[in-house]
C-alpha positions in Angstrom: 11.8 -7.6 13.4 8.6 -6.1 12.0 6.2 -5.8 14.7 2.7 -4.3 14.0 3.0 -2.4 17.1 5.9 -0.5 15.6 4.1 0.3 12.5 1.2 1.6 14.3 3.3 3.9 16.4 5.2 5.3 13.5 1.9 5.9 11.5 0.4 7.4 14.8 3.3 9.8 15.3 3.3 10.8 11.6 -0.4 11.4 11.0 -2.5 11.3 14.1 -2.1 15.1 15.0 -2.1 16.4 11.5 -4.7 14.3 10.0 -6.6 12.8 12.9 -5.9 9.3 11.3 -5.0 6.1 13.2 -4.0 2.7 12.2 -6.2 0.1 13.7 -5.8 -3.7 14.0 -9.0 -5.4 12.7 -10.1 -8.9 12.4 -11.4 -9.7 9.1 -11.8 -7.6 6.1 -9.9 -4.1 6.0 -11.9 -0.8 5.7 -11.3 2.8 6.0 -13.7 4.4 8.4 -14.0 8.4 8.7 -14.5 9.9 11.9 -18.0 9.9 13.0 -20.4 10.6 16.4 -18.9 7.3 18.0 -15.1 7.7 17.0 -13.5 11.2 16.8 -10.5 10.0 14.6 -10.5 8.4 11.2 -9.4 4.9 10.9 -7.5 2.7 8.6 -8.4 -0.8 9.8 -6.2 -3.6 8.4 -6.9 -7.2 8.5 -5.7 -9.9 11.1 -2.8 -7.8 12.3 -0.7 -8.8 9.2 2.0 -6.0 8.6 1.6 -6.5 4.9 -2.0 -5.6 5.2 -1.5 -2.7 7.3 1.2 -1.4 4.6 -1.4 -2.1 1.8 -4.3 -0.1 3.5 -2.0 2.8 4.2 -1.1 2.9 0.6 -4.6 3.3 -0.2 -5.2 6.0 2.4 -2.2 7.8 0.9 -3.7 7.8 -2.5 -6.9 9.1 -1.2 -7.5 12.9 -1.6 -8.8 14.9 1.2 -12.6 14.5 0.0 -12.3 10.8 -0.4 -10.8 10.4 3.0 -14.2 11.7 4.4 -15.8 8.9 2.8 -16.2 5.1 4.2 -13.6 3.2 2.1 -13.0 6.4 0.3 -16.2 5.9 -1.4 -15.2 3.2 -3.6 -17.0 0.0 -4.3 -15.1 -3.2 -3.7 -15.5 -6.4 -5.7 -14.4 -9.3 -3.8 -12.6 -12.4 -4.6 -14.2 -14.3 -7.3 -14.0 -11.5 -9.9 -14.4 -12.3 -13.7 -12.0 -11.3 -16.2 -13.3 -7.9 -17.0 -13.8 -7.1 -13.1 -10.3 -8.3 -12.6 -8.8 -6.0 -15.0 -10.7 -3.2 -13.4 -9.3 -4.0 -10.1 -5.7 -4.3 -11.3 -6.2 -0.8 -13.1 -7.0 1.0 -9.7 -4.6 -1.2 -7.8 -1.3 -0.2 -9.7 -0.6 3.1 -7.8 -1.5 1.9 -4.3 0.5 -1.2 -4.6 3.3 0.9 -6.2 3.3 2.9 -2.9 3.1 0.0 -0.9 6.3 -1.4 -2.5 7.9 1.9 -1.7 6.6 1.5 1.9 7.9 -2.0 2.3 11.4 -1.0 0.8 11.6 1.9 3.4 10.6 -0.6 6.3 12.9 -3.5 4.9 10.1 -5.5 4.3 9.6 -8.1 1.4 6.9 -6.8 -1.0 4.6 -9.2 -3.2 2.1 -7.9 -5.6 -1.6 -9.0 -4.8 -4.0 -9.8 -7.6 -6.5 -10.8 -4.8 -8.5 -13.1 -6.8 -7.8 -16.6 -5.7 -11.3 -17.8 -6.6 -11.8 -15.8 -9.8 -10.3 -15.4 -13.3 -6.7 -15.9 -13.3 -4.6 -13.2 -15.0 -0.7 -12.9 -15.5 0.6 -11.8 -12.1 3.9 -10.9 -13.8 2.3 -8.4 -16.0 0.6 -7.0 -13.2 3.7 -6.6 -11.4 5.4 -5.2 -14.2 2.7 -2.3 -14.5 3.3 -1.9 -10.6 7.0 -1.7 -11.2 6.7 0.9 -13.9 4.3 3.1 -11.8 6.7 2.8 -8.8 9.8 4.1 -11.1 7.5 7.0 -12.2 6.9 7.8 -8.7 10.6 7.7 -7.7 11.3 10.0 -10.6 8.4 12.5 -10.1 8.4 12.3 -6.4 5.7 11.2 -3.8 3.0 13.4 -2.3 3.9 14.9 0.9 2.1 12.4 3.3 3.8 9.5 1.4 7.2 11.3 1.5 6.7 11.7 5.4 5.9 8.0 6.1 8.6 6.7 3.8 11.1 8.8 5.8 9.7 7.8 9.1 9.9 4.1 8.2 13.5 4.6 6.9 14.6 6.3 10.0 13.0 3.8 12.1 14.3 0.7 10.1 17.5 2.2 9.2 17.2 1.5 5.5 18.7 3.3 2.6 17.4 7.0 2.0 16.5 8.2 -0.1 14.7 5.6 -2.1 16.1 5.2 -5.5 15.1 3.2 -8.7 18.2 1.1 -8.2 16.6 -0.5 -5.2 13.8 -1.6 -7.4 15.3 -3.7 -10.0 12.8 -6.3 -11.1 13.0 -8.6 -14.1 10.1 -11.0 -15.3 11.0 -14.6 -14.2 11.0 -15.6 -17.8 13.6 -13.2 -18.8 17.3 -14.0 -18.5 19.8 -12.2 -16.3 23.1 -10.9 -17.5 24.2 -11.6 -13.9 24.3 -15.7 -14.3 
């Protein structure tokens, strides 16, 4: 149901003309590459052709402002898997917003979302606490509104996949697995 070619086409039809940006299936590590002498358009390169990776990298692009989109990887330094506790806390702090947007993109596409702490070989932190922060940020974005680019892509995904529109907080009910539900 979720073909990467569809997502690439949706992204291109939404942003190629207006933002000179394309979604590119990559091999290993994802990266954002601004246009240069060799490539006349900006590239959001996602890993291994995975749909979830593409949504995640798109979310970073949607967060990045105009100046950041002129810098390789938006001018950020990425600390790879194997982070210590302090590095992981910094990673999670900057990942809350893009993962909240990724969650919304996933819902608009009818695709399952899972938070990523992306640190299999490093200090383990509470995934559920991070997911709760992502969830809270998502609810905040739903209440305050998404930026214009995010809104455009959410609508395009919803139209293509025939998912409920507009997105509402009722679509994003989440409970920590340790909490009891009244619906038992």
